[in-house]
N, C-alpha and C positions, 0 to 999 in steps of 0.2 A: 249087626253090621257084615256086607257081605266083602266076600277077599278083593284084597285090593284095594281097599277103602283106606286113609288114614283120618282115625282120629285129631283132631283138634280140638285143643281146650280154648274157652271161650277169654279173651282176654280183657279185664276191667278199664276203659278209656277214663283216667281224670280231667276233667277238664279246672284249667288251670282261671282265676281273675287275670294272670298278667302272663305275660310271655317275655323271657328276654333273652339274648346270648351267654352273656357269662352274668353271674352274681358274683358277685362280690362278698361275702361277711367280714362284719370288722371296718372301722372308720378310725384307726391309728393311724400309726405310720406306715405299717404294712401295708392298707386295703386303699390308704391315700394313692402310695406308691404304685400297689397293682393298677389304681383307676389312671396316672397321667400314663403309662405305657400303654395300657391299654386303648386309650386316647389315643396316642400319637399310634396307632396302629389301624385306626379307626373302627375298633372294633366296638361294636355296643355294648353295654356293659351297663349297672347299677351296681351303687354299695348301698347295703342293709347295717344301718345302727342303733343299736336297741338305747342309747343312752345321746349324749353326745360326741361332738368330733372329739377325737384325742380324750374322749374321758378318763380313761385310766393314768393318764396324766395329770391330769385334775383334782381327781376325789380315792387315789388309789398311793398317794406320796402322801409323806408328809411334811410338815407348809415350808420350811425352813430347803426342802431339799431340793439342790441343783442337780445338773448334769454330772455326768462321771468324765466325760470328754469336755475339750475346750470347741468354743462356735466355731473355729475355722476347718473342722476336723468331724462334730456330728452334724451334719447339717444334710440334704439331699445337694446334689449335684447343682448348681446353677441359682442356687436360693441360698441367699444370706441370711443370719439374725440380723438384729436388730442393736446387735452391742458387741463390744469390743471382742476381735478374733481368739483372741486370748483367754475372752472373760468365760465361765461356766454358768452356763443360762440357765434362772428357775424355772421350776415345774410349771408355772403360768407362760411363763415368755415359751416352753417348749411347746407348751399345748396352742399359745397363740399361732406360734409360727408354722405349725402345721395345717391348724387351722387354714392360715393364709394359702399357704404351699395348694389345699387342696379349692379353695377358690381357683389361683393362680393357675391351677390348669382345670379346671372347668369339671372337676370329677362331679358327677351325677351321682350326691349322697341322698338318704334320704334316711332320715334321723327319728328315732323315737318307734322304730318298729324290730321287734324282736324275732330273730328265727327260732321257731321250734323245734321244724324237722327238717331233715333233707331224706327222700330216699328215690333211689333208681327209679326212673320208669318201667314197666313192663313192656315188652314186643315194641319198643321204639327207644331210640335215644335220650339222653336228657336227663332231669333229676327233676319232683315233684318237689316244691317247699313250702313247707305250713306255715306262716307267719302270724304275727300278732297285728298284722295288717291286712291280708286275704293271704291267699297261695297266689304261687309263683311255680309257673315251667320254663328251668333252666338249661341250656345246654351243656353251660360249663359253669363247675362252682368252685369258689375259690375259698379258702376257711384262711382267713384274716385276721382270726382272734390273738393271737401273738400267742407270747410266750405265759402271757399273767394272766394265770385263768381262775384257776381256783385255789386261795389260800390256804397254805398246809397248816395246820395246827396239831399237833399228835396229843393220843389219849394219856400221854405218861402222865401227867396230874391232873386227879380226876376233879369235876367243876364243885365236891364236896370238900375240897382242902380250904375254900375261901379263899382264894387266890384270883385274882383278875388277870386275866388271861389275854390276849389279843394276839393280832395276825402283825407284824410291820407293815403290814398294807391298808389297816384300821390306826394306825399310830400315826399323830395329827402332830402335838406339839406335848412338853413334861405338866401342863396344866391340865390337860385331861385325866391322868393318872391319877392315883387316892396319893396320900403319905406313905411312906415307908420307902422302903430301899424296891431296888429294881434286878432283876435278874435276867440279861436280853441273853437268850441261846441264839447262835449262828455267828458268826465273825466274817460272815464276806462286806459287802460293801453296806449294805442294808445296815444290818445289823454295828459294824463298826462304829458309821456315824451317828444312829440314835442314840448307842452308850456311851457318844461323846457327848451332844450334846447333854444329854440326861444328868451325864456328871459336870458339865458346864454351869448347869442351873443348881448344884449342890445337893444333888440327892445322891447317895450311895448306891452304886452299881458293880453288878458281878458281871461278869461277860464270858460267855460257854466260846471256847474256841475251838475249833474243829481244825481237818484239813486246810490251808487256804496256799493261795500264789498271793505273794504281796510282793508287786510291783513298782518300780520307784515312780511317784506323780512325775517328774524329770528329770532330767539328768545331760549333764554337760548343756543346758542350752536348747535343753529339747524336750518335748511333752512323753510323757510313755506312747502319745497314741501314734505320736509320732515315728519314736522307734520300734512299735511295733508292724509299722507301716513297711519302714528300710529294709526291717530285720526279713519281710516277709511272712510275718507271725500272724497276720491277719487273715493270709489263705491256706494257713492250717486247714483241711480238712476234717480234719479229726481231732479230739483232746487227744492228749498223750497216756498209754496204756498207763492205767490205775488212776488216770486223775479227770474219768469222767465225772466225778462228783467232788469234786474240790471249786470252792469258789475262790472269789477273787476279790482282794481288799483294798480299794483306793477310791481315793474322795478327792471332789471337784469344792466344799465345802471349803470357807475360810478364803478363797482365793487359790483353792488347790492346796494339797500337801501329801506327803510319803505317808501312807499307815508305818503306824511305827507302835506296836502291842509293848514294847517298853516303855517308850514315853505316856502313853496312855496308863499303865502303871504307876508310872511315878507321878502320876496328874490324878490319882486316886480310885482309877478302876482297879477292880480285882479279877483276875485271870482268871478263869477252875475250865478244865478240860469239859470236852464235851458231857452233855445230860447223857446218862443211861438210865438210870432208875430213880423211879421218886414210890417210897414206900412210908407209909406212918407220919409225914408230915417232913421227914429225911430226902435230901434229893443226891443223888450220888452221883460223882463226874468219874471218864473213863481216866486214868492214868497216860493221856495223851497230849497233856498241856506241853509239855519242855519238847516233846518230840516233832509239835505241829509249829512252835515257837520255831523251831532250830531250823525247817522245811521251810518255813516261808522265809527265814532270810538266807537260806539257801539260794531258791526261789529271786530272791530280791540280789543278790550280788552278782548270780549267773548272769540275770541280764545287765547288771555292770559289764560284767565280762562280754558279752557279745555288745554291748554298745562301743565300748574301748577297742575291741577288734576290729569291728567297722570302720572307727573313724583312721584306725592305722592304718588299712588295709586299703581306703578311698580316700587319703592324704587330707581329711575335712580339717580346718582351721577351728576346733571347739574348745574352749576353753575349761583347763585341767580339773575336776573336783575329788581330790583325795576326801574329803571331809564325808563325803557322802558313804565309804567304804567302815566309818566309825560305825561298830555295832558294843552299843552299851551291855553292862551284864547283866544276867537274869536278874530278874526283881524277885522279894521271897517268894510272890505269890508262884512263882512258876520253877525256884529253888526249892520250897513246902508247896508244893501242893495240895489243895483241898478237897480232898478227895469224899467228903461228906457234909451235909450243909442241916439243919435244924430250921429252913424257912423262916419261919416263926421268932425265933430265938434272935435270926439276923436281922429281922424288922421288914423278911420280902413281903410285901402285900403286893407287887403284879408281874407277871411274867410276860418278856416281848416275845414271842416269837418272829425267827428271820430265818427260817430253815427254807426259803421257797415257796412251790407254786405247785401244783397237780395238772393234769388235764383234764378237759371238762369239755367230751364229745358226745355226751351223750344225745345231744341232737342232731350229730352225723350220724344215721344210720346207713353208712355204705360200707363195701368192704375195703379200706381202707386203712386197716388197724390190724398191728401183730400181737398175738397172744395176752401181751402185757397191758395191749389195750393202746398200746402209741402208736402214733400215725406213723405205716408203712409207707416208705418214698423215697427215691431217688433224687435231689436235688431239688423236692418240692413236689415231684411227679407222683403223684400217690398211683398204689395198687390198682387203686380202683379207677379206671381211665376214665376221664372227664372232670378229674376233681384231682386238686390241688393244694400243696398248705405253703405259707407262706410269712416270716416274723419268728421263728423256733431256732432256740437255739442250735448254733452247729447245722443250719440246713442245708449249707453249702459248706462254710468256711467257720471260722473264728467270730467274726464280723458280723455273721447275718443278722442279730436281735439288735444292732446297730442300725438309727437310721438312716445311713450311709450303706449300710451294707443290707441292709431290707432294699433298697431301692433298685441296687444291682440285681439282687435275687430276682426280684419284683420283675426285670428286664426282662430276664431268665426266663422265665413263666409268660410273658407275654408272648413271645418267642415259639416257645411249645404251643400256645394256642394259638399260634399264627400256623404253624406245620401242620394240626392236627384237622383245624380248618380246610386248607388247603386239601387232605385227603377224605374228607368229606365231599367239597366238592365236584370232587374229579367223574368227568366222564371221559370214556372212552370216544377218540374220535372218529 
């Protein structure tokens, strides 16, 4: 090579079967909301879904599950459920509602297509996408796969223990479980509701209770969702310090009711602390049960205090509800907690893990993750230009993983894509 010459490396240009400006991956509530806003702004896009529209609502929930918020609240703006506003829609109703909304907004959804790999193009803008239905070239990528990606089942209890173990996302009804007692691990909304359902069918149930928030389902003639709204708590940008992994125990089952662990114990559920260790058939539980119950009570009473203060400051005429502050005595299982339990001797034949989900982004091979493999973003705008996340808990606020919250987050991301399109289209005068 002569002096002054510049060496250039060859860039492989991969030709895709199809080209689209914005590719949205996932056709649950996040992908549908994203499509609505992209459509309103006239942005060409395509939504890919590996299963059916709203599949997670249909097949990753138990048979009797209902939404945790009333129909008047947990919905897309301008689109109502076909049920009473204060009712709690069943899972199939929610799935049908989402599918109907997708049709209403004309979302270009292609089902039965799985995205297997996304990587950045070399030497040009955009991304090359490999799918089960061919390849696609996209300028922007929106990951709308949501918060429920990979069910977490800890390796605490080995398969050799001979105990049936399933994740809450695989639980359907009591009839699928073998005869015998059940240990439910996790006392958020899923764990509490599953434990309650199993107990009502006559099964002996043990419920491992970790740190949790325990809000009132309703107070002084207003639902919990309403209180979060008027108190500005839906708009909290981050969880309180030290509460990043605290679950919320609230239920829309049986017409909606406040979760009361003492009542569950009175009805036959045995409460235990967090599952810490399993050895030789013995499950050992943490010494944190009473502290977790007391902290949940404090959270509950704190919400009542905030509501009372709001009512007084704003002069609202809402009925008094002094009985809401009645906290019963600790049940024996809290006063004298079980620290060790021989599962076989207790007749426990199955464990349901209600401990949440992990991320699954092996397919998204771009620089959009931190050292722990978590999405790196600001309000859904990732550290990889052109890649966006939607539907994650606390994406922008407390309400981000709810139907109405994801709708507003999607609007923000559509605006950001519009801004970037304008920059790309700019030509000096």
